[in-house]
N, C-alpha and C positions, 0 to 999 in steps of 0.2 A: 221293299217286302214287309209287310204290315200283317200280323199275324193277332189272331186271337186267341187265348186260353183258357179254356174252363174246366172243372173237373166234380165230380161228385155232386151229382144230380140228385140218387136217391129216389128216384120216383117211384112211387106206391108205399114209402115209408107211412106207416100210420100211427099215430099216439092220442091217448086221451079218447074220451069215450063220444065227442060230439060228433054229429054229422050233419053234413050240406041238406037244405030243403031235397035236394037229388039224391039224397042216402048214402051219399061219398063220404070217407073219414075226415072231418074239418081240416085235419092238419097236412091230411094224403093232398087236398084241392090246394093246401097252402104251397105245399112243394111246387104243385103242379104250376101255379100261378110266378113262381120263380123263376123256373124253366123258363116258361114262356116271356117273361121281363128281358133271361140273359139271350133269348133269343132275338126280341124287338131289338136289344141295343147291339149285337154282331149285326145284324143287316144295318142299325143306322150308321156304323162305323165303315161300313163295305170292307170290310176284310178281306185278304188275299190267302189269308189260310186259317184253317178253323181245327183246332186242336181240342179231342174230348178224352181229359185224364182218366177215364174210368168210372166205375160205378155208378153207372145210367140208372140201373135200379136197384133198389134196396133190396132186393132177394132174386135169388135164381130164377126164380119160378114169378114173374110178376103177374098181378091183378091185371084183366083186360083190357079195366080204364086205363091203366100206365102204360100199357105197351100201346095202343089206342091214341094216346097223349102224345106220346114221343113221338110217334110215327108221323103224327098231324104237324107236329112242330118242325122235327127234322125235315121233313116236306117245305115246310114255309120256308124254309131258310135256302134249302135248295133250289126251289124256286124263284126266290128274291136275288142270289146271290150264283147262278148258275155254275159260273167259269172257276168258284170258288174249290177248289180241293178241300173236303173234310175228312179229318183221321181220325180214328174211334180206336180206343182200346178197351181190354176189361180190367175192372179191378177185382178185388176178393169178394167182393157183394154178388158181381155178376157171374163168377167162375165156380161152373158145377164141380162138386166134390166128385163123379165120376166121369170119366173121359165120354163112357158110353152116350152121358145124357146131352150133350148137346148145348150149344149157347144161342139163346135167344137173339143177340146181336146179331147172328148173323141176318135179321131181318131187315137190317139197315143197307146193307150190301144193295139189295133193291133199289134205293134211291141213289145211289153213284157213291157211298160212303166209302171211304178203305175202312175194315176194321181188324184190326188183330186182336183175336179171340182166344187162342190156343197155344201160339205159339208169336213168338217174336218175328215181325216182316218188315222188311224196307219197303219202301213206298216212293216212287221215282216219277218224278215231276219233271219234263225234260223240259218243257214251254217254263216253267219257273226256274230252271238252273237249280233244283231244290232236289233234296233228298230228307226222307224224315223212317227215321229208324226207330219203330213204333214196338214196346215191350210190354205185354200184359200182364198182370201179376198172376203170373201160374207155377205152381208148385217144379223143381225139377230144375234143371240144366238151364242156365242162365246165357244169351248173348255175346261174345266179346263190344264192348261198346265204343264202335271205333267209327268215326265217320266218312262217309264215302269221299276221293278224292278228286272225284269226278265231277262231283256238285258244287256249284259257288256256295250254297246256302246249305248248312249241315244240321237237323234238329233233332233231339234228341224226344221223346214222348214216352215218359215211364210209371206204369201206377207201384209205389210200394215205399219203405221206408229207407231215407238215407240214415246209416246208422249214426246213432249219438244227435240226430239233429231235432228232435222232436221230443216236447217233455214227456217224464217220466209215465203220468197216467195217459196220455193220450196214445204213446207207443201201445203200452200193455192192454187196454181197453178193447181197442178193434184192430189184430194184431195183422198186418200185411204178408204173404207168404213170399213177396220179394222184399229181401232187405241188405241195400247196398253199402258197403265201405264209400265215403264221399270220395279218396283216391280213385277207386274203380270208375266211379262215374265220369271221372276226367271232363271235368264241364270247360274248360280252358279250351278242349278241345273243339266243341260246339257253338255254333251260333247261336243258341240257346237249348236250353235244358226246359222241358214241360211236366210237372211233379204233378200226381194226381196220389191221394191217401188222406192227405192230413186235413184238414178242415177248417184252416185257419191261414190267409195271407201268408205267405213267409219267404222270407231269401233265404237260401241254401250259399249259391255263390253271387259275383255279380251279374250272372247271367243263368243262373238256376231258382226256379221259382214254384212252390206250391201255388195254385192261385185260388186254394180254400173250395170249401163245399157252396151250394146255392144259396142254401136254408140251413136250420138248425135241425140236422138229423145225426148226429151222436148220442150217445147213451149220457152225455156229458154237456147238457146244452148252457150251465152254468159255469163249467169250468173252461168252455168256447169265447163265453162273454166276456172272464176274465183275463183269457189270455190276449183278447182283441183288444182292450181298454190296456192291457198293459202296453201289446205292441203298439198303441195309438193306431190300429187297423179301424176303420169306420164302418164294418159290418162285412156281408159278403159282396161278392162282386165276381167281375173278369176282369183278365189281363189283357193289355193292348202291347204290342211289343214290335218296332222296326227294326227289322237284322240288319240295317245299313249302317244304321245312326247309334242304334244301341237304347235308345229312346223309349222308354216304359210309361204305362199309366195303370194306375188300377181302376178300374169303373167301378163305384159303389153301387147295388141294385135298390133298388126300393125295398124296405121289407115287406115281407108277404104277412104279417103279426107282430104288433110291439111285443117285446118280451122284456122283461122289467124288473131287477133284480131289488127290490126296496132298502132303503139304508137299513142295516142291521140293527135290532133293541136290545138292551142288557136288563133280564129280570130280574139279576140283583139286587135283593134285598125288598123287593116290590108285594105288594100283596096280589092275591087275585084280580081284584077288582083294577087295580094299578095297572096291572098288564093288559088287561081288557081294554082300557083305556089307552095306551100306547099301541096297541095294535090298531084300534079302530082309526086314532090320528093318523097313522102312518100310513094305513089306506086309504083314508078321505084325502092325505095330500098328494096321492099320485095326481101329477098332473094330466089331466082328462080323464082320469076314471078310469078303474079297472075292468070295465064293460069288456068280453070280447080280447081280453088280452094273455098273455101269460104271465102267473105274476109269482114271484116268490119272494117270501118274507123270514127272513132267521132271526127267530127270537133264542139270544143266549143265557144261559144262567139259570135255566129255568128248571125248577125240580120238579119231578114226577107228579106230585101232589096239586103242584098249583097247575100243571098244566090240564090236568083230569079235570077240574073245577072252572076252567074256561068257559065263557058264554059261546060254547057251540052252537046255536042259534044263529049267533051273526056270521061265525065263520061259516055256514053252511049257505048262507046268503051271498056270503064272498065267492065260495064256489060257485053259485047259480050265476053270479054276473061275471065272471072271469070263462074266458075258455079254460083255463086252468089255475086254480089259486093253490100255491103249498106252503103251507106253516112248516117253517122248517125249525122244529125247535129241540134245541141242545142242552142236555142235564149238564149242572155245574161240575166242572172238576172235581173230583175226590182227592181230598189230601188222605196221604196213604199214615196212617195210623202207625202200623209194624210191616214187618216183612223182610222178603229175602231179595237180595237180586243186586242191582249195582249199587255204589254205595251214593250214598246223599243226603243231604242234610235231615234231619230228625224234624218235625212241624213241632215247635213249640206248644205249651199249653196254650198261651195265647191263638194261636193258629187252630189248636182243636176246638174250644170254646170259641172262635169266630163262627168256623164250619158249622157247629151245632145250631147255633143261635140263624145263622141264615137258610137252614134246611128243615128248619123248625116249625110245625103248624101252627098260625097265629090267627086270632080273634081278628075279624078285621079292622077291628078300631086302634089296635094295639100298632104305633111304630117301629117297625123292624129294623131304623137305622138308630134310633133311640134305645130299642133294647140292648143291640149289643154292643153300643158306648155305656151303657149301665155296666152291663155283663164286664165288659173288660176292664174299666174301672172298680169294678170290687175283686176283681183279679187281682190288680196293681195293689190295690188296698192290704189284700191277704196278703201278698209277696213281701210287701214293706212290713208287717206283723210281726212275719215268720222270724225276717233281719238276716239270714242266714242266703245261700243262693237262691235266684229265684224258683218258682216253682214249675217244675217241667222243664229246667234246664239242662242240657246234655251235661253227663258227669264229665269230670277230667278223664285225658286220656291217660291210659299205664306208664306212655314216654314220657310226660309231660314231666318239668325240672320244677 
């Protein structure tokens, strides 16, 4: 039996201010297109079971366009694969804070989709000899994670955090109500464990996986990109799993919009004109241009007075051309001259001189590197003239022999 596992659709997600010609937030339209691509691929794979791991919508009360799009795409899936069971659970973004509010996910029961939104439910499909324990991300008592002994195939579908398995920033940015110890999950008892909530494709056990989101919809897009690169994950996608053989394939989806993290720049020792020149070269070096893309450029070691005098007309042009252009400026790390707290080595006088010269406002025709080298040379000459301990050196310890 072959299943398809997808999760974290986040339909209705909005970001930035750009609108489509039809008046829809551009990122909302992007996310909708990613979901449509996932449905296309699921139909192509002729899945015999489809699992939807929660966070169907980005908000408990989604917009009408998001609801309509979800209904139309799931209708298309049901029409193309009429004999394929579809099981859906609620995620933390789908779950109302007040129980009397109700869940929009009930709507999909009209399509014959099995939905667990308020409590854990076990769905049995006797013709497939299959049982699915569906556990939504709902605060309160959780069920015992035990398979059905009467079924040949047992699948656990769950939206939540497996303790200790997610990066700290991901776990803290968007907390799930359901947090489960790995030992309690009991993955070895199941034929497959389909997880939702974490936005990057990740293996937890040999048969337990987060499928990841279908688009970049978390509060930390750049963190997701970093984690994907570190893990060798080729972006967003869906999982195909064979319950008999255990064979698994991650199917990447075409990105709805390019997201570009340009190589960072160091502004240490540079003039305003030089920083402007490097920013322009970096943007112009973006393959295919920055038009309609989401782009970030980090500029490190950029003093405030340099950042203030950058060519903001050029930066505004970048923002006009890209869907979103973010110049992430980061000030130099300051050397602490004095203070209290954890013990550490005091900065030398040479360190102080170097830091002061690096942050000093200069005329544009003065070479900062040469100025720093000259200052340090004068300091060395002064120290040699004194003939005693170097200026700024740490005094000997009272316990020294």
